[in-house]
C-alpha positions in Angstrom: -4.6 2.7 42.0 -5.9 0.2 39.3 -9.0 -0.5 41.5 -9.6 3.1 42.0 -9.5 3.7 38.2 -11.9 0.8 37.7 -14.3 2.3 40.2 -14.4 5.6 38.4 -14.9 4.0 35.2 -17.9 2.0 36.3 -19.5 5.3 37.4 -18.9 6.8 33.9 -19.1 4.0 31.3 -22.4 2.1 31.0 -22.4 -1.7 31.6 -21.7 -4.0 28.6 -24.7 -4.0 26.2 -25.0 -7.8 26.3 -25.6 -7.7 30.1 -28.3 -5.3 29.8 -29.9 -7.2 27.0 -29.7 -10.4 29.1 -31.7 -8.5 31.9 -34.3 -7.3 29.5 -34.8 -10.8 28.0 -35.1 -12.2 31.5 -37.8 -9.8 32.3 -39.6 -10.5 29.0 -39.5 -14.3 29.5 -40.9 -13.8 33.1 -43.8 -11.6 31.4 -44.5 -14.4 28.9 -44.7 -17.1 31.5 -47.3 -15.0 33.4 -49.3 -14.4 30.4 -49.5 -18.2 29.7 -50.6 -18.6 33.4 -53.3 -16.1 32.9 -54.4 -17.9 29.6 -54.7 -21.2 31.4 -56.8 -19.7 34.2 -59.1 -18.0 31.7 -59.7 -21.3 30.1 -60.8 -22.8 33.4 -63.4 -20.0 33.7 -63.5 -20.9 37.3 -65.0 -18.0 39.7 -62.5 -18.9 42.6 -59.7 -18.0 40.1 -61.1 -14.7 39.0 -59.5 -12.6 41.8 -56.2 -14.3 41.0 -56.5 -13.6 37.3 -57.3 -9.9 38.1 -54.2 -9.6 40.3 -52.0 -11.3 37.7 -53.4 -8.9 35.0 -52.4 -6.0 37.1 -48.9 -7.4 37.6 -48.7 -8.1 33.9 -49.6 -4.5 33.0 -46.9 -3.3 35.5 -44.3 -5.5 34.0 -45.1 -4.4 30.5 -44.8 -0.8 31.6 -41.6 -1.6 33.1 -40.3 -3.2 30.1 -41.0 -0.2 28.2 -39.0 1.9 30.5 -36.2 -0.7 30.2 -36.4 -0.4 26.4 -36.1 3.4 26.4 -33.2 3.1 29.0 -31.5 0.6 26.8 -31.8 2.9 23.7 -30.5 5.9 25.6 -27.6 3.8 26.9 -26.8 2.7 23.4 -26.6 6.2 22.2 -24.2 7.2 25.1 -22.1 4.2 24.4 -21.7 5.1 20.7 -20.7 8.7 21.5 -18.3 7.4 24.2 -16.7 5.0 21.8 -16.4 7.7 19.1 -14.9 10.1 21.7 -12.4 7.4 22.7 -11.5 6.7 19.0 -11.1 10.5 18.4 -8.8 10.9 21.3 -6.6 8.1 20.1 -6.3 9.5 16.6 -5.5 13.0 17.9 -2.9 11.5 20.2 -1.4 9.5 17.3 -1.3 12.6 15.0 0.5 14.6 17.7 3.1 11.9 18.1 3.7 11.7 14.3 4.0 15.5 14.3 6.9 15.2 16.9 8.4 12.4 15.1 8.2 14.2 11.6 9.7 17.4 13.1 12.5 15.5 14.6 13.4 13.6 11.5 13.5 16.8 9.3 15.6 18.9 11.8 19.0 18.5 9.9 17.6 17.9 6.6 20.1 19.0 3.8 17.3 19.8 1.3 14.0 20.6 3.2 14.7 24.1 4.1 11.1 25.4 4.2 9.4 23.1 6.8 6.3 25.3 7.3 3.5 22.8 6.6 -0.1 23.2 7.2 -0.9 19.4 7.8 -4.5 18.0 8.4 -8.0 18.5 7.4 -8.1 18.5 3.6 -4.3 18.3 3.3 -2.1 15.3 4.2 -1.4 14.6 7.8 1.9 14.3 9.7 2.0 10.4 9.1 1.9 11.0 5.4 4.4 13.8 5.5 6.8 11.6 7.7 6.6 8.7 5.3 7.0 10.9 2.3 10.1 12.4 3.7 11.6 9.1 4.4 10.9 7.9 0.9 12.4 11.1 -0.8 15.3 11.3 1.6 16.4 7.5 1.7 15.0 5.9 -1.4 15.7 9.0 -3.7 13.1 8.5 -6.4 13.8 10.0 -9.7 10.4 10.0 -11.4 7.5 11.3 -9.2 3.8 11.5 -9.9 1.6 13.6 -7.5 -2.1 13.8 -7.6 -3.2 16.8 -5.8 -1.4 20.2 -5.4 -0.8 21.0 -1.8 1.3 20.5 1.2 2.9 17.4 -0.2 4.0 19.4 -3.2 5.8 21.8 -0.9 8.0 19.0 0.2 8.3 17.2 -3.1 9.1 20.5 -4.9 12.0 21.2 -2.6 13.3 17.7 -3.1 13.1 18.1 -6.8 14.8 21.6 -6.7 17.7 19.9 -4.9 18.2 17.1 -7.3 18.9 17.9 -11.0 18.1 14.2 -12.2 14.4 14.4 -10.7 11.3 14.8 -12.7 8.1 15.7 -10.7 4.5 15.9 -12.2 1.8 17.4 -10.2 -1.9 16.9 -11.4 -4.5 19.5 -10.4 -7.9 20.6 -11.6 -8.3 24.1 -10.3 -6.5 27.0 -12.2 -7.2 29.4 -9.4 -5.6 27.2 -6.8 -2.6 26.6 -9.1 -2.1 30.4 -9.4 -2.5 31.0 -5.8 0.0 28.3 -4.9 2.6 29.6 -7.3 2.4 33.0 -5.7 3.0 31.5 -2.4 5.6 29.0 -3.2 8.3 28.8 -6.0 8.8 25.5 -7.8 11.8 24.6 -10.1 11.7 23.8 -13.6 11.9 20.0 -12.6 8.4 20.3 -11.0 5.6 20.5 -13.8 2.0 21.3 -12.8 -0.5 19.5 -15.1 -3.9 21.0 -15.2 -6.6 18.6 -15.9 -10.4 19.1 -15.5 -12.5 16.7 -13.5 -15.4 14.6 -14.7 -17.6 11.8 -13.6 -17.3 8.3 -15.2 -18.6 4.8 -14.3 -16.3 2.2 -12.9 -17.5 -1.4 -12.4 -20.7 -1.4 -10.3 -20.3 2.4 -9.6 -22.3 4.7 -11.9 -20.2 7.7 -11.2 -16.7 8.2 -9.9 -14.8 11.4 -9.9 -11.7 11.3 -12.0 -9.1 13.5 -13.9 -10.3 14.0 -17.5 -7.7 12.6 -19.9 -5.4 11.3 -17.3 -4.6 7.9 -18.8 -3.8 9.5 -22.2 -1.5 12.0 -20.6 0.6 9.5 -18.5 0.1 6.0 -20.2 3.7 6.1 -21.6 5.4 7.3 -18.4 7.0 5.4 -15.7 7.4 6.4 -12.0 9.1 5.2 -9.0 7.1 7.3 -6.5 3.4 8.0 -6.8 1.5 10.2 -4.3 -2.4 10.1 -4.4 -4.3 12.8 -2.6 -6.7 13.7 -5.5 -9.3 14.2 -7.0 -11.9 15.1 -4.3 -13.1 11.8 -2.9 -15.0 12.4 0.4 -18.4 12.0 -1.3 -17.5 9.0 -3.2 -18.8 5.7 -1.6 -17.9 2.8 -3.8 -14.6 3.8 -5.5 -12.5 7.0 -5.2 -9.3 8.2 -6.8 -9.1 5.6 -9.4 -7.0 7.4 -12.0 -3.7 5.5 -11.4 -5.7 2.2 -11.8 -6.0 2.9 -15.4 -2.3 2.9 -15.9 -1.2 0.3 -13.4 1.0 -1.8 -13.6 2.7 -0.3 -16.8 3.3 3.0 -15.0 5.6 1.5 -12.4 9.3 1.3 -12.3 11.0 -1.9 -11.0 11.3 -0.3 -7.6 8.3 1.6 -6.6 6.4 3.2 -3.8 2.7 4.3 -4.0 1.1 6.4 -1.2 -2.6 6.9 -0.8 -4.2 9.4 1.6 -7.6 9.0 3.3 -7.4 5.3 3.0 -9.9 4.9 5.8 -12.8 6.0 3.7 -14.9 3.5 1.9 -13.9 4.9 -1.6 -10.3 4.9 -1.1 -10.4 1.4 0.7 -11.9 -0.1 -2.4 -9.3 1.6 -4.7 -6.5 0.2 -2.7 -8.1 -3.1 -2.9 -8.2 -2.9 -6.6 -4.5 -1.6 -6.9 -3.5 -4.8 -4.8 -5.4 -7.1 -7.1 -4.0 -5.4 -10.3 -0.5 -5.9 -9.0 -1.2 -9.5 -7.8 -2.8 -10.4 -11.2 0.3 -9.0 -13.0 2.7 -11.2 -11.0 4.2 -8.2 -9.2 5.4 -8.9 -5.7 4.4 -6.1 -3.3 4.1 -5.2 0.4 1.5 -2.9 2.0 1.3 -1.0 5.1 -0.9 1.6 7.0 0.0 4.6 9.0 -2.7 6.3 11.2 -3.2 9.6 12.8 -6.3 11.8 12.5 -6.8 9.8 9.3 -5.1 6.9 7.6 -2.7 6.6 4.7 -1.6 3.4 2.9 1.8 2.6 1.5 2.1 -0.1 -1.4 5.8 -0.8 -2.4 7.9 -3.2 -4.3 9.2 -6.2 -2.4 12.7 -4.8 -2.0 11.4 -1.6 -0.3 9.2 -3.4 2.2 10.8 -1.5 5.1 8.7 1.6 3.9 5.7 -0.2 5.3 6.9 -0.3 8.8 9.0 2.9 9.3 
């Protein structure tokens, strides 16, 4: 069976790039040798060699034409290889997302507080890996003070958790008044969940000339402490250097002794850099932490205090 699979794959998947390049180089080297022979013969300017020179010249032209065809074939194979690799990666991500969806639905099946489990995961919203980790954090660590950046599917979960626990305070930061009004019509939050509407603006950060942030975020939350922070805003898909840097402005003073931070879309370059900055801030402040990644259609990163390191490998 294994040999049959290998035989089929050989017909579909192009040969390794390095093999093809080696053959092209071999042909080019041969061509160069022939060119040198021709040059040497021309120097002799001997009549008896003229016919040989003519034949070699014709061979050289044919070889050059063949090399052009090989180069075109190589470029085409390279494109197909890239598309094939992307297809394989997408299939793996979709399969992983499906598995996480099944795991999540199994975990919440007997929940004592998550009564409305209708989530629209994925695309701009958080995915199933994020929802799974978030549920485990809420259900097992039981955070009391929660900061959430971005009103959406995660709010539906945290809002129900806050509704079921009288000692919980939950802040949600969102920029869009129309989305806030729509969300409130569709989903009822308790008085323990407060939506804070902050406009967005662009500001410089280190070498980046413009990074999208919530206006006045640091002033609003600089005196608060949180044991759970969920970051899925502001919009960061078009940010190339840094994205969603708001919490960086209040780290590490905003953290309780035991804490969990979750960052969605951590596969993107802007969020990747922001995660790196968070780790550096914590390390420079002497705070021991652990970090882990969960992957489906997109990635999310978890950063937590040392005593909660199990959150990175659930």
